[in-house]
ChimeraX commands (.cxc) that place a marker at each C-alpha (Angstrom):
marker #1 position -17.43,34.53,-20.88 radius 0.5
marker #1 position -14.32,32.79,-22.13 radius 0.5
marker #1 position -13.29,33.75,-25.78 radius 0.5
marker #1 position -12.33,31.17,-28.40 radius 0.5
marker #1 position -8.43,31.63,-27.88 radius 0.5
marker #1 position -9.04,30.79,-23.92 radius 0.5
marker #1 position -10.93,27.53,-24.92 radius 0.5
marker #1 position -8.53,26.28,-27.69 radius 0.5
marker #1 position -5.90,26.47,-24.95 radius 0.5
marker #1 position -7.69,24.84,-22.26 radius 0.5
marker #1 position -8.54,22.00,-25.08 radius 0.5
marker #1 position -4.92,21.82,-25.73 radius 0.5
marker #1 position -3.86,21.53,-22.07 radius 0.5
marker #1 position -6.57,19.06,-21.16 radius 0.5
marker #1 position -5.49,16.69,-24.07 radius 0.5
marker #1 position -1.92,17.02,-22.92 radius 0.5
marker #1 position -2.88,15.68,-19.47 radius 0.5
marker #1 position -4.95,13.15,-21.05 radius 0.5
marker #1 position -1.96,11.66,-22.92 radius 0.5
marker #1 position -0.02,11.64,-19.56 radius 0.5
marker #1 position -2.51,9.86,-17.61 radius 0.5
marker #1 position -3.11,7.47,-20.28 radius 0.5
marker #1 position 0.50,6.71,-20.42 radius 0.5
marker #1 position 0.79,6.25,-16.69 radius 0.5
marker #1 position -2.29,3.99,-17.07 radius 0.5
marker #1 position -0.70,1.55,-19.47 radius 0.5
marker #1 position 2.52,1.59,-17.19 radius 0.5
marker #1 position 0.23,0.88,-14.19 radius 0.5
marker #1 position -1.32,-2.00,-15.63 radius 0.5
marker #1 position 2.10,-3.67,-16.86 radius 0.5
marker #1 position 3.52,-3.31,-12.97 radius 0.5
marker #1 position 0.36,-4.22,-11.54 radius 0.5
marker #1 position -0.05,-7.81,-13.15 radius 0.5
marker #1 position 3.71,-8.56,-12.11 radius 0.5
marker #1 position 3.08,-7.09,-8.12 radius 0.5
marker #1 position -0.49,-9.03,-8.03 radius 0.5
marker #1 position 1.51,-12.45,-9.03 radius 0.5
marker #1 position 4.21,-11.61,-6.91 radius 0.5
marker #1 position 1.74,-11.07,-4.01 radius 0.5
marker #1 position -0.19,-14.01,-4.66 radius 0.5
marker #1 position 3.03,-16.35,-5.32 radius 0.5
marker #1 position 4.36,-15.57,-1.78 radius 0.5
marker #1 position 1.10,-16.53,0.24 radius 0.5
marker #1 position 1.70,-20.17,0.17 radius 0.5
marker #1 position 5.25,-20.20,1.22 radius 0.5
marker #1 position 4.37,-17.76,3.94 radius 0.5
marker #1 position 1.28,-19.74,5.15 radius 0.5
marker #1 position 3.41,-22.90,5.23 radius 0.5
marker #1 position 6.19,-21.41,6.94 radius 0.5
marker #1 position 3.80,-19.97,9.69 radius 0.5
marker #1 position 2.25,-23.67,10.17 radius 0.5
marker #1 position 5.99,-24.97,10.62 radius 0.5
marker #1 position 6.40,-22.25,13.34 radius 0.5
marker #1 position 3.23,-22.75,15.04 radius 0.5
marker #1 position 3.87,-26.65,15.15 radius 0.5
marker #1 position 7.51,-25.88,16.45 radius 0.5
marker #1 position 6.22,-23.66,18.83 radius 0.5
marker #1 position 4.10,-26.32,20.21 radius 0.5
marker #1 position 6.82,-29.06,20.50 radius 0.5
marker #1 position 9.59,-26.88,21.75 radius 0.5
marker #1 position 9.31,-28.21,25.13 radius 0.5
marker #1 position 8.35,-24.34,26.84 radius 0.5
marker #1 position 11.43,-22.68,25.04 radius 0.5
marker #1 position 10.79,-18.99,25.13 radius 0.5
marker #1 position 12.22,-16.70,22.76 radius 0.5
marker #1 position 13.34,-13.06,23.54 radius 0.5
marker #1 position 11.01,-12.06,20.39 radius 0.5
marker #1 position 8.23,-13.57,22.20 radius 0.5
marker #1 position 8.52,-11.82,25.45 radius 0.5
marker #1 position 5.36,-10.09,26.68 radius 0.5
marker #1 position 6.09,-6.38,28.00 radius 0.5
marker #1 position 3.77,-3.69,29.27 radius 0.5
marker #1 position 3.02,-1.69,26.17 radius 0.5
marker #1 position 4.46,1.84,27.01 radius 0.5
marker #1 position 7.11,2.26,24.39 radius 0.5
marker #1 position 5.64,1.36,20.92 radius 0.5
marker #1 position 7.16,1.39,17.53 radius 0.5
marker #1 position 5.32,1.68,14.37 radius 0.5
marker #1 position 6.43,1.00,11.22 radius 0.5
marker #1 position 4.63,2.92,8.14 radius 0.5
marker #1 position 5.29,0.89,4.76 radius 0.5
marker #1 position 3.72,3.60,2.19 radius 0.5
marker #1 position 4.35,4.06,-1.46 radius 0.5
marker #1 position 7.24,6.32,-2.85 radius 0.5
marker #1 position 5.27,8.08,-5.31 radius 0.5
marker #1 position 1.67,9.58,-5.59 radius 0.5
marker #1 position -1.03,9.85,-8.21 radius 0.5
marker #1 position -2.35,6.53,-6.37 radius 0.5
marker #1 position -5.66,7.63,-5.18 radius 0.5
marker #1 position -6.41,7.74,-1.44 radius 0.5
marker #1 position -4.14,4.80,-0.55 radius 0.5
marker #1 position -1.65,6.80,1.48 radius 0.5
marker #1 position -4.50,9.10,2.94 radius 0.5
marker #1 position -6.06,6.11,4.38 radius 0.5
marker #1 position -2.69,4.99,5.57 radius 0.5
marker #1 position -1.80,8.07,7.43 radius 0.5
marker #1 position -5.17,8.21,9.20 radius 0.5
marker #1 position -4.29,4.97,10.84 radius 0.5
marker #1 position -1.17,6.63,11.99 radius 0.5
marker #1 position -2.79,9.29,13.50 radius 0.5
marker #1 position -4.31,7.13,16.06 radius 0.5
marker #1 position -1.25,6.53,17.89 radius 0.5
marker #1 position 0.02,8.96,20.58 radius 0.5
marker #1 position 3.03,10.88,19.01 radius 0.5
marker #1 position 4.54,11.54,22.52 radius 0.5
marker #1 position 4.96,7.84,23.22 radius 0.5
marker #1 position 5.51,6.24,19.68 radius 0.5
marker #1 position 8.40,5.98,17.90 radius 0.5
marker #1 position 7.92,5.78,13.67 radius 0.5
marker #1 position 10.14,4.26,11.19 radius 0.5
marker #1 position 9.11,4.96,7.62 radius 0.5
marker #1 position 9.51,2.60,4.75 radius 0.5
marker #1 position 8.67,4.67,1.52 radius 0.5
marker #1 position 9.19,8.18,0.74 radius 0.5
marker #1 position 5.51,9.29,1.32 radius 0.5
marker #1 position 5.23,7.98,4.57 radius 0.5
marker #1 position 8.56,9.88,5.61 radius 0.5
marker #1 position 7.48,13.16,4.17 radius 0.5
marker #1 position 4.05,12.52,6.48 radius 0.5
marker #1 position 5.95,11.83,9.56 radius 0.5
marker #1 position 8.45,14.81,9.11 radius 0.5
marker #1 position 5.53,17.22,8.31 radius 0.5
marker #1 position 3.35,16.25,11.19 radius 0.5
marker #1 position 6.34,16.32,13.61 radius 0.5
marker #1 position 6.23,12.73,14.73 radius 0.5
marker #1 position 9.33,10.92,16.30 radius 0.5
marker #1 position 10.61,9.50,13.22 radius 0.5
marker #1 position 13.67,7.47,13.78 radius 0.5
marker #1 position 14.84,6.11,10.50 radius 0.5
marker #1 position 13.37,6.05,6.76 radius 0.5
marker #1 position 14.38,3.20,4.47 radius 0.5
marker #1 position 13.83,2.81,0.65 radius 0.5
marker #1 position 12.69,-0.31,-0.68 radius 0.5
marker #1 position 12.83,-1.60,-4.42 radius 0.5
marker #1 position 10.27,-2.31,-6.99 radius 0.5
marker #1 position 9.83,-5.38,-6.95 radius 0.5
marker #1 position 11.04,-5.77,-2.99 radius 0.5
marker #1 position 13.70,-8.25,-2.37 radius 0.5
marker #1 position 14.11,-10.60,0.46 radius 0.5
marker #1 position 17.88,-8.79,1.45 radius 0.5
marker #1 position 15.92,-5.67,1.81 radius 0.5
marker #1 position 13.57,-7.07,3.92 radius 0.5
marker #1 position 16.08,-8.90,6.00 radius 0.5
marker #1 position 18.00,-5.92,6.83 radius 0.5
marker #1 position 15.12,-3.71,7.87 radius 0.5
marker #1 position 13.96,-6.55,10.10 radius 0.5
marker #1 position 17.01,-6.99,11.72 radius 0.5
marker #1 position 16.96,-3.22,12.33 radius 0.5
marker #1 position 13.58,-3.52,14.25 radius 0.5
marker #1 position 14.02,-6.98,15.92 radius 0.5
marker #1 position 17.58,-5.43,17.73 radius 0.5
marker #1 position 15.53,-2.36,18.61 radius 0.5
marker #1 position 13.16,-4.79,20.56 radius 0.5
marker #1 position 15.93,-7.06,21.92 radius 0.5
marker #1 position 17.86,-3.99,23.24 radius 0.5
marker #1 position 14.70,-3.23,25.37 radius 0.5
marker #1 position 14.29,0.16,23.60 radius 0.5
marker #1 position 10.66,-0.62,22.57 radius 0.5
marker #1 position 8.20,-2.92,24.16 radius 0.5
marker #1 position 6.10,-3.79,20.70 radius 0.5
marker #1 position 6.40,-3.10,17.14 radius 0.5
marker #1 position 3.21,-2.45,14.73 radius 0.5
marker #1 position 3.22,-2.41,10.89 radius 0.5
marker #1 position 0.77,-0.37,9.14 radius 0.5
marker #1 position 0.38,-1.41,5.27 radius 0.5
marker #1 position -2.10,-1.35,2.59 radius 0.5
marker #1 position -3.68,-5.22,2.65 radius 0.5
marker #1 position -4.35,-6.28,-1.26 radius 0.5
marker #1 position -7.61,-7.43,-1.55 radius 0.5
marker #1 position -8.68,-6.80,-5.26 radius 0.5
marker #1 position -7.68,-4.45,-8.09 radius 0.5
marker #1 position -10.19,-2.08,-6.83 radius 0.5
marker #1 position -10.03,-2.59,-3.03 radius 0.5
marker #1 position -6.93,-2.03,-0.68 radius 0.5
marker #1 position -7.35,-1.75,3.05 radius 0.5
marker #1 position -5.04,0.00,5.33 radius 0.5
marker #1 position -3.95,-2.62,8.12 radius 0.5
marker #1 position -2.06,-2.85,11.26 radius 0.5
marker #1 position 0.20,-6.02,11.81 radius 0.5
marker #1 position 1.07,-7.02,15.37 radius 0.5
marker #1 position 4.78,-7.53,14.31 radius 0.5
marker #1 position 6.64,-7.52,17.55 radius 0.5
marker #1 position 6.52,-9.41,20.13 radius 0.5
marker #1 position 5.78,-12.27,18.19 radius 0.5
marker #1 position 2.37,-14.34,19.01 radius 0.5
marker #1 position 0.42,-16.86,17.33 radius 0.5
marker #1 position 0.47,-16.50,13.63 radius 0.5
marker #1 position -3.32,-15.64,13.39 radius 0.5
marker #1 position -2.98,-12.89,16.03 radius 0.5
marker #1 position -2.14,-10.31,13.53 radius 0.5
marker #1 position -5.36,-10.83,11.57 radius 0.5
marker #1 position -7.84,-10.71,14.69 radius 0.5
marker #1 position -8.91,-6.98,13.68 radius 0.5
marker #1 position -9.63,-7.91,10.04 radius 0.5
marker #1 position -13.12,-7.88,8.93 radius 0.5
marker #1 position -14.44,-11.28,8.20 radius 0.5
marker #1 position -15.23,-10.21,4.48 radius 0.5
marker #1 position -11.57,-9.39,3.97 radius 0.5
marker #1 position -10.33,-12.57,5.59 radius 0.5
marker #1 position -12.39,-14.79,3.11 radius 0.5
marker #1 position -10.08,-13.39,0.42 radius 0.5
marker #1 position -7.20,-15.79,2.25 radius 0.5
marker #1 position -8.74,-19.09,2.93 radius 0.5
marker #1 position -5.85,-20.23,4.77 radius 0.5
marker #1 position -6.67,-17.42,7.43 radius 0.5
marker #1 position -10.13,-18.83,8.10 radius 0.5
marker #1 position -8.71,-22.36,8.71 radius 0.5
marker #1 position -9.04,-23.76,12.20 radius 0.5
marker #1 position -5.93,-25.19,13.99 radius 0.5
marker #1 position -7.79,-28.62,14.01 radius 0.5
marker #1 position -7.89,-28.64,10.31 radius 0.5
marker #1 position -4.27,-28.31,9.94 radius 0.5
marker #1 position -2.00,-31.40,9.30 radius 0.5
marker #1 position -0.33,-32.07,12.47 radius 0.5
marker #1 position 3.16,-33.49,12.06 radius 0.5
marker #1 position 3.52,-35.64,15.42 radius 0.5
marker #1 position 6.49,-35.07,17.70 radius 0.5
marker #1 position 9.26,-33.08,16.80 radius 0.5
marker #1 position 13.09,-34.11,16.72 radius 0.5
marker #1 position 15.10,-31.02,16.77 radius 0.5
marker #1 position 18.56,-31.23,15.58 radius 0.5
marker #1 position 20.97,-29.82,16.95 radius 0.5
marker #1 position 18.59,-28.54,19.53 radius 0.5
marker #1 position 15.35,-26.80,19.97 radius 0.5
marker #1 position 16.62,-23.11,20.57 radius 0.5
marker #1 position 18.83,-23.26,17.81 radius 0.5
marker #1 position 16.10,-24.51,15.05 radius 0.5
marker #1 position 13.35,-22.29,16.72 radius 0.5
marker #1 position 15.41,-19.09,16.43 radius 0.5
marker #1 position 16.23,-19.82,12.89 radius 0.5
marker #1 position 12.63,-20.52,11.95 radius 0.5
marker #1 position 11.31,-17.22,14.00 radius 0.5
marker #1 position 13.59,-14.92,12.20 radius 0.5
marker #1 position 13.07,-16.49,8.97 radius 0.5
marker #1 position 9.60,-16.28,9.32 radius 0.5
marker #1 position 9.72,-12.51,10.45 radius 0.5
marker #1 position 11.99,-11.63,7.22 radius 0.5
marker #1 position 9.32,-13.38,4.90 radius 0.5
marker #1 position 6.38,-11.75,6.66 radius 0.5
marker #1 position 7.97,-8.29,5.88 radius 0.5
marker #1 position 8.81,-9.16,2.43 radius 0.5
marker #1 position 5.13,-10.20,1.69 radius 0.5
marker #1 position 4.02,-6.86,3.38 radius 0.5
marker #1 position 6.19,-4.93,0.85 radius 0.5
marker #1 position 4.64,-7.15,-1.80 radius 0.5
marker #1 position 1.15,-6.52,-0.85 radius 0.5
marker #1 position 2.05,-2.74,-0.71 radius 0.5
marker #1 position 3.31,-2.87,-4.14 radius 0.5
marker #1 position 0.15,-4.90,-5.44 radius 0.5
marker #1 position -2.02,-2.24,-3.93 radius 0.5
marker #1 position 0.09,0.67,-5.11 radius 0.5
marker #1 position 0.09,-0.24,-8.75 radius 0.5
marker #1 position -3.65,-1.27,-8.54 radius 0.5
marker #1 position -4.63,2.06,-6.82 radius 0.5
marker #1 position -2.64,3.93,-9.45 radius 0.5
marker #1 position -4.16,2.28,-12.40 radius 0.5
marker #1 position -7.79,2.99,-11.14 radius 0.5
marker #1 position -6.70,6.67,-10.43 radius 0.5
marker #1 position -5.18,6.90,-13.89 radius 0.5
marker #1 position -8.11,5.23,-15.72 radius 0.5
marker #1 position -10.45,7.82,-13.80 radius 0.5
marker #1 position -8.31,10.85,-14.74 radius 0.5
marker #1 position -8.23,9.79,-18.36 radius 0.5
marker #1 position -11.89,9.32,-18.75 radius 0.5
marker #1 position -12.48,12.73,-16.70 radius 0.5
marker #1 position -10.13,14.32,-19.28 radius 0.5
marker #1 position -11.77,13.01,-22.33 radius 0.5
marker #1 position -15.15,14.03,-21.09 radius 0.5
marker #1 position -13.83,17.49,-20.30 radius 0.5
marker #1 position -12.25,17.91,-23.68 radius 0.5
marker #1 position -15.63,16.55,-25.07 radius 0.5
marker #1 position -17.40,19.46,-23.44 radius 0.5
marker #1 position -14.83,21.91,-24.35 radius 0.5
marker #1 position -14.94,21.30,-27.85 radius 0.5
marker #1 position -18.86,21.29,-27.77 radius 0.5
marker #1 position -18.54,24.74,-26.05 radius 0.5
marker #1 position -15.87,25.94,-28.70 radius 0.5
marker #1 position -18.13,24.96,-31.47 radius 0.5
marker #1 position -21.20,26.65,-30.20 radius 0.5
marker #1 position -19.27,29.86,-29.73 radius 0.5
marker #1 position -17.78,29.43,-33.00 radius 0.5
marker #1 position -21.04,29.18,-34.67 radius 0.5
marker #1 position -22.70,31.77,-32.55 radius 0.5
marker #1 position -19.61,34.09,-34.03 radius 0.5
marker #1 position -19.91,33.13,-37.67 radius 0.5
marker #1 position -24.09,33.93,-37.43 radius 0.5
marker #1 position -23.15,37.37,-35.67 radius 0.5
marker #1 position -20.80,38.35,-38.30 radius 0.5
marker #1 position -23.45,37.00,-41.11 radius 0.5
marker #1 position -26.18,39.13,-39.64 radius 0.5
marker #1 position -24.11,42.11,-39.58 radius 0.5
marker #1 position -23.14,41.81,-43.24 radius 0.5
marker #1 position -26.75,41.27,-44.04 radius 0.5
marker #1 position -27.53,44.33,-41.97 radius 0.5
marker #1 position -25.00,46.42,-43.48 radius 0.5
marker #1 position -26.03,45.25,-47.03 radius 0.5
marker #1 position -29.84,46.26,-46.34 radius 0.5
marker #1 position -28.82,49.40,-44.60 radius 0.5
marker #1 position -26.82,50.31,-47.92 radius 0.5
marker #1 position -29.58,49.54,-50.30 radius 0.5
marker link #1:1,2 radius 0.2
marker link #1:2,3 radius 0.2
marker link #1:3,4 radius 0.2
marker link #1:4,5 radius 0.2
marker link #1:5,6 radius 0.2
marker link #1:6,7 radius 0.2
marker link #1:7,8 radius 0.2
marker link #1:8,9 radius 0.2
marker link #1:9,10 radius 0.2
marker link #1:10,11 radius 0.2
marker link #1:11,12 radius 0.2
marker link #1:12,13 radius 0.2
marker link #1:13,14 radius 0.2
marker link #1:14,15 radius 0.2
marker link #1:15,16 radius 0.2
marker link #1:16,17 radius 0.2
marker link #1:17,18 radius 0.2
marker link #1:18,19 radius 0.2
marker link #1:19,20 radius 0.2
marker link #1:20,21 radius 0.2
marker link #1:21,22 radius 0.2
marker link #1:22,23 radius 0.2
marker link #1:23,24 radius 0.2
marker link #1:24,25 radius 0.2
marker link #1:25,26 radius 0.2
marker link #1:26,27 radius 0.2
marker link #1:27,28 radius 0.2
marker link #1:28,29 radius 0.2
marker link #1:29,30 radius 0.2
marker link #1:30,31 radius 0.2
marker link #1:31,32 radius 0.2
marker link #1:32,33 radius 0.2
marker link #1:33,34 radius 0.2
marker link #1:34,35 radius 0.2
marker link #1:35,36 radius 0.2
marker link #1:36,37 radius 0.2
marker link #1:37,38 radius 0.2
marker link #1:38,39 radius 0.2
marker link #1:39,40 radius 0.2
marker link #1:40,41 radius 0.2
marker link #1:41,42 radius 0.2
marker link #1:42,43 radius 0.2
marker link #1:43,44 radius 0.2
marker link #1:44,45 radius 0.2
marker link #1:45,46 radius 0.2
marker link #1:46,47 radius 0.2
marker link #1:47,48 radius 0.2
marker link #1:48,49 radius 0.2
marker link #1:49,50 radius 0.2
marker link #1:50,51 radius 0.2
marker link #1:51,52 radius 0.2
marker link #1:52,53 radius 0.2
marker link #1:53,54 radius 0.2
marker link #1:54,55 radius 0.2
marker link #1:55,56 radius 0.2
marker link #1:56,57 radius 0.2
marker link #1:57,58 radius 0.2
marker link #1:58,59 radius 0.2
marker link #1:59,60 radius 0.2
marker link #1:60,61 radius 0.2
marker link #1:61,62 radius 0.2
marker link #1:62,63 radius 0.2
marker link #1:63,64 radius 0.2
marker link #1:64,65 radius 0.2
marker link #1:65,66 radius 0.2
marker link #1:66,67 radius 0.2
marker link #1:67,68 radius 0.2
marker link #1:68,69 radius 0.2
marker link #1:69,70 radius 0.2
marker link #1:70,71 radius 0.2
marker link #1:71,72 radius 0.2
marker link #1:72,73 radius 0.2
marker link #1:73,74 radius 0.2
marker link #1:74,75 radius 0.2
marker link #1:75,76 radius 0.2
marker link #1:76,77 radius 0.2
marker link #1:77,78 radius 0.2
marker link #1:78,79 radius 0.2
marker link #1:79,80 radius 0.2
marker link #1:80,81 radius 0.2
marker link #1:81,82 radius 0.2
marker link #1:82,83 radius 0.2
marker link #1:83,84 radius 0.2
marker link #1:84,85 radius 0.2
marker link #1:85,86 radius 0.2
marker link #1:86,87 radius 0.2
marker link #1:87,88 radius 0.2
marker link #1:88,89 radius 0.2
marker link #1:89,90 radius 0.2
marker link #1:90,91 radius 0.2
marker link #1:91,92 radius 0.2
marker link #1:92,93 radius 0.2
marker link #1:93,94 radius 0.2
marker link #1:94,95 radius 0.2
marker link #1:95,96 radius 0.2
marker link #1:96,97 radius 0.2
marker link #1:97,98 radius 0.2
marker link #1:98,99 radius 0.2
marker link #1:99,100 radius 0.2
marker link #1:100,101 radius 0.2
marker link #1:101,102 radius 0.2
marker link #1:102,103 radius 0.2
marker link #1:103,104 radius 0.2
marker link #1:104,105 radius 0.2
marker link #1:105,106 radius 0.2
marker link #1:106,107 radius 0.2
marker link #1:107,108 radius 0.2
marker link #1:108,109 radius 0.2
marker link #1:109,110 radius 0.2
marker link #1:110,111 radius 0.2
marker link #1:111,112 radius 0.2
marker link #1:112,113 radius 0.2
marker link #1:113,114 radius 0.2
marker link #1:114,115 radius 0.2
marker link #1:115,116 radius 0.2
marker link #1:116,117 radius 0.2
marker link #1:117,118 radius 0.2
marker link #1:118,119 radius 0.2
marker link #1:119,120 radius 0.2
marker link #1:120,121 radius 0.2
marker link #1:121,122 radius 0.2
marker link #1:122,123 radius 0.2
marker link #1:123,124 radius 0.2
marker link #1:124,125 radius 0.2
marker link #1:125,126 radius 0.2
marker link #1:126,127 radius 0.2
marker link #1:127,128 radius 0.2
marker link #1:128,129 radius 0.2
marker link #1:129,130 radius 0.2
marker link #1:130,131 radius 0.2
marker link #1:131,132 radius 0.2
marker link #1:132,133 radius 0.2
marker link #1:133,134 radius 0.2
marker link #1:134,135 radius 0.2
marker link #1:135,136 radius 0.2
marker link #1:136,137 radius 0.2
marker link #1:137,138 radius 0.2
marker link #1:138,139 radius 0.2
marker link #1:139,140 radius 0.2
marker link #1:140,141 radius 0.2
marker link #1:141,142 radius 0.2
marker link #1:142,143 radius 0.2
marker link #1:143,144 radius 0.2
marker link #1:144,145 radius 0.2
marker link #1:145,146 radius 0.2
marker link #1:146,147 radius 0.2
marker link #1:147,148 radius 0.2
marker link #1:148,149 radius 0.2
marker link #1:149,150 radius 0.2
marker link #1:150,151 radius 0.2
marker link #1:151,152 radius 0.2
marker link #1:152,153 radius 0.2
marker link #1:153,154 radius 0.2
marker link #1:154,155 radius 0.2
marker link #1:155,156 radius 0.2
marker link #1:156,157 radius 0.2
marker link #1:157,158 radius 0.2
marker link #1:158,159 radius 0.2
marker link #1:159,160 radius 0.2
marker link #1:160,161 radius 0.2
marker link #1:161,162 radius 0.2
marker link #1:162,163 radius 0.2
marker link #1:163,164 radius 0.2
marker link #1:164,165 radius 0.2
marker link #1:165,166 radius 0.2
marker link #1:166,167 radius 0.2
marker link #1:167,168 radius 0.2
marker link #1:168,169 radius 0.2
marker link #1:169,170 radius 0.2
marker link #1:170,171 radius 0.2
marker link #1:171,172 radius 0.2
marker link #1:172,173 radius 0.2
marker link #1:173,174 radius 0.2
marker link #1:174,175 radius 0.2
marker link #1:175,176 radius 0.2
marker link #1:176,177 radius 0.2
marker link #1:177,178 radius 0.2
marker link #1:178,179 radius 0.2
marker link #1:179,180 radius 0.2
marker link #1:180,181 radius 0.2
marker link #1:181,182 radius 0.2
marker link #1:182,183 radius 0.2
marker link #1:183,184 radius 0.2
marker link #1:184,185 radius 0.2
marker link #1:185,186 radius 0.2
marker link #1:186,187 radius 0.2
marker link #1:187,188 radius 0.2
marker link #1:188,189 radius 0.2
marker link #1:189,190 radius 0.2
marker link #1:190,191 radius 0.2
marker link #1:191,192 radius 0.2
marker link #1:192,193 radius 0.2
marker link #1:193,194 radius 0.2
marker link #1:194,195 radius 0.2
marker link #1:195,196 radius 0.2
marker link #1:196,197 radius 0.2
marker link #1:197,198 radius 0.2
marker link #1:198,199 radius 0.2
marker link #1:199,200 radius 0.2
marker link #1:200,201 radius 0.2
marker link #1:201,202 radius 0.2
marker link #1:202,203 radius 0.2
marker link #1:203,204 radius 0.2
marker link #1:204,205 radius 0.2
marker link #1:205,206 radius 0.2
marker link #1:206,207 radius 0.2
marker link #1:207,208 radius 0.2
marker link #1:208,209 radius 0.2
marker link #1:209,210 radius 0.2
marker link #1:210,211 radius 0.2
marker link #1:211,212 radius 0.2
marker link #1:212,213 radius 0.2
marker link #1:213,214 radius 0.2
marker link #1:214,215 radius 0.2
marker link #1:215,216 radius 0.2
marker link #1:216,217 radius 0.2
marker link #1:217,218 radius 0.2
marker link #1:218,219 radius 0.2
marker link #1:219,220 radius 0.2
marker link #1:220,221 radius 0.2
marker link #1:221,222 radius 0.2
marker link #1:222,223 radius 0.2
marker link #1:223,224 radius 0.2
marker link #1:224,225 radius 0.2
marker link #1:225,226 radius 0.2
marker link #1:226,227 radius 0.2
marker link #1:227,228 radius 0.2
marker link #1:228,229 radius 0.2
marker link #1:229,230 radius 0.2
marker link #1:230,231 radius 0.2
marker link #1:231,232 radius 0.2
marker link #1:232,233 radius 0.2
marker link #1:233,234 radius 0.2
marker link #1:234,235 radius 0.2
marker link #1:235,236 radius 0.2
marker link #1:236,237 radius 0.2
marker link #1:237,238 radius 0.2
marker link #1:238,239 radius 0.2
marker link #1:239,240 radius 0.2
marker link #1:240,241 radius 0.2
marker link #1:241,242 radius 0.2
marker link #1:242,243 radius 0.2
marker link #1:243,244 radius 0.2
marker link #1:244,245 radius 0.2
marker link #1:245,246 radius 0.2
marker link #1:246,247 radius 0.2
marker link #1:247,248 radius 0.2
marker link #1:248,249 radius 0.2
marker link #1:249,250 radius 0.2
marker link #1:250,251 radius 0.2
marker link #1:251,252 radius 0.2
marker link #1:252,253 radius 0.2
marker link #1:253,254 radius 0.2
marker link #1:254,255 radius 0.2
marker link #1:255,256 radius 0.2
marker link #1:256,257 radius 0.2
marker link #1:257,258 radius 0.2
marker link #1:258,259 radius 0.2
marker link #1:259,260 radius 0.2
marker link #1:260,261 radius 0.2
marker link #1:261,262 radius 0.2
marker link #1:262,263 radius 0.2
marker link #1:263,264 radius 0.2
marker link #1:264,265 radius 0.2
marker link #1:265,266 radius 0.2
marker link #1:266,267 radius 0.2
marker link #1:267,268 radius 0.2
marker link #1:268,269 radius 0.2
marker link #1:269,270 radius 0.2
marker link #1:270,271 radius 0.2
marker link #1:271,272 radius 0.2
marker link #1:272,273 radius 0.2
marker link #1:273,274 radius 0.2
marker link #1:274,275 radius 0.2
marker link #1:275,276 radius 0.2
marker link #1:276,277 radius 0.2
marker link #1:277,278 radius 0.2
marker link #1:278,279 radius 0.2
marker link #1:279,280 radius 0.2
marker link #1:280,281 radius 0.2
marker link #1:281,282 radius 0.2
marker link #1:282,283 radius 0.2
marker link #1:283,284 radius 0.2
marker link #1:284,285 radius 0.2
marker link #1:285,286 radius 0.2
marker link #1:286,287 radius 0.2
marker link #1:287,288 radius 0.2
marker link #1:288,289 radius 0.2
marker link #1:289,290 radius 0.2
marker link #1:290,291 radius 0.2
marker link #1:291,292 radius 0.2
marker link #1:292,293 radius 0.2
marker link #1:293,294 radius 0.2
marker link #1:294,295 radius 0.2
marker link #1:295,296 radius 0.2
marker link #1:296,297 radius 0.2
marker link #1:297,298 radius 0.2
marker link #1:298,299 radius 0.2
marker link #1:299,300 radius 0.2
view
C-alpha cells in the first residue's frame, strides 16, 4: 500500500503533466483555427482549377500529355504525408496502416514529414527520399516536391504514384485517404474510394458533370499543348499544396482533441489521488489518536 509521501509525489507529477498538456492544448487550438481556415480557403480555387482542367481536356483536340499516360502498374510510388511531431492521437497510426497494404518489394516510398520517414525506415521499406514541409505549408515547397515526383514518372522509373494523407473532415474526424496522383486522370477519379458520407462534406465532389457550367469551345493561345501543360502542372502543384493543408488541419485538430483528453484524464487522476491522500492522512491521524487514548487509559 502506498504511503503519503509516494502519493504526494504522484500528485505533484500528475499536476506537472496536466500543466504541460493544457499548454499544448491551448497552442493546438490557436494553430488549429488557422490550419482549418487555410484548408477550407484553398478548396474553391482548387475546384475551379480542376474544372478548367477538365474542360480544357475535353477541348484539347485529343492531345495526350505524358503525365496522363496509362501504364501497367508494376512499379508504384507511394508518397506518405505525415506529421513532424507526435501527440496527435491515432492520426499517424491510421496513416501507416494504409502504407502496410502496399507490397514493400514492388513499391517505392517518399516520406513528407518526420514521422512517416521514421516509420518507413524502421519497417525496412524502400524509402527514396524524405522531404520536410513547413507550417503553414507554402506553394514553393509543394512545387519542388511535385517536380521531383513528376520527373520520376516521366523518366519511366515508376508506373503510377499514390499519395496517402489524412483527409480533414471535421475537428473530431480525420480519415486516412489515398489520392491517385499519377498518371493524371479525371479530377473525380481520386475520390472514387471515399465513402459517400465523407464526400458530402465537400459539395463540389458530388456535383455531376452536367451540373457544371460549360464554357463552349476553347481557343488556345499560343497552342493547346503549351496551355494544357501549364494547366496540368499548376493543377498538380496546387493539389499537393491542398493535401499539405489538409494534413496540417488534421494534425492540429487531432492534437487539440488528444491534449484535451489528456488534460481531463490528468485532472481526474489528481482528484482521485488527492482523495486517497486525504483518506490515508485521516486514517493516520485517527490511528495516532487511538494510540494516545490507549496509552492514557493504560497509564491510569
